[in-house]
N, C-alpha and C positions, 0 to 999 in steps of 0.2 A: 504494500500500500504506500503510495507517495503522498506525504502530508507536508504542506507548507503553511506556515503561520506568518502573516504579514502584520507587523507591529510598529507602533511608535513608542520610543523608549520611555516617554513621560506618561504613557496611557495606563491608568489604573486597571481598566478592563483587560488590557493586553497582559499585564502582570498576573492577573487572576487566571487568564487562559493558559499562560505558561505554567503556572503552578498546577492547574488541573491536569494538563497533559503530562507533566513530569510525575505527578502523584499516581497517575494511571500507567506509568511506564510506556507511554506512547512516543515513539521516535518521530521527530519532525525536523524540518528545516525552518529556521527562524530567519525572517527577512526584515531588516530595519528599513522602513520606507522613508525615513528622514535622511538616513545616511546614503541610501542607494536610490537614485532617480529611476533606474530601470525597474527596480522592485515596486516603486510607487506607481509607475505607469502600468505595470502588470496587475497590481492590486485594483486600480481603477478600471482597467479593461475587464477583469474577472467579475468585479462586484458592482460596477456601474456607479460607484461613489467613492469618496475620499476618506471615509471614516474607518478607523481601525478598532479592534482587530478584524482581520479577514482570514478565514481558514479555508484552505482548498484541500480536499481529499479525493484523489483520483478524478479530478475534474468537477466534483461537486463542491459548491461554494456555500459557506455560511458567513454572512457579512454583518459587521457591526453588532456583535452578539455579547451577551453576558455568559459567564461560566455555567449558569444553570441550564443553558440551552445545549451544552456539549453532550451530556449523556444521551439525550434523545437523538441528536444528530448522528452520533456514532452508532447508536442502536439501529437507526434507519439504514445505515450503510452496511452493517455486517451482523446484526442481530445481537450484539453485546456492547456494553459500555466499559 
């Protein structure tokens, strides 16, 4: 499973998403959209907006979310959180 998390370093929701993914031993690529203009452009292309965090898993996108949305998102992808 290819997982990418687009974040802004000062974003509280981003830190909560990182913590949730780490707590669930989910491997992911973290992309700082403030430091990387290409990552920012990719995040906007995928999500249609400029807010972070944005999570992409195998082409499925969860945009501008809170950590409480992650269990349901992952369950919808593979039947487990």
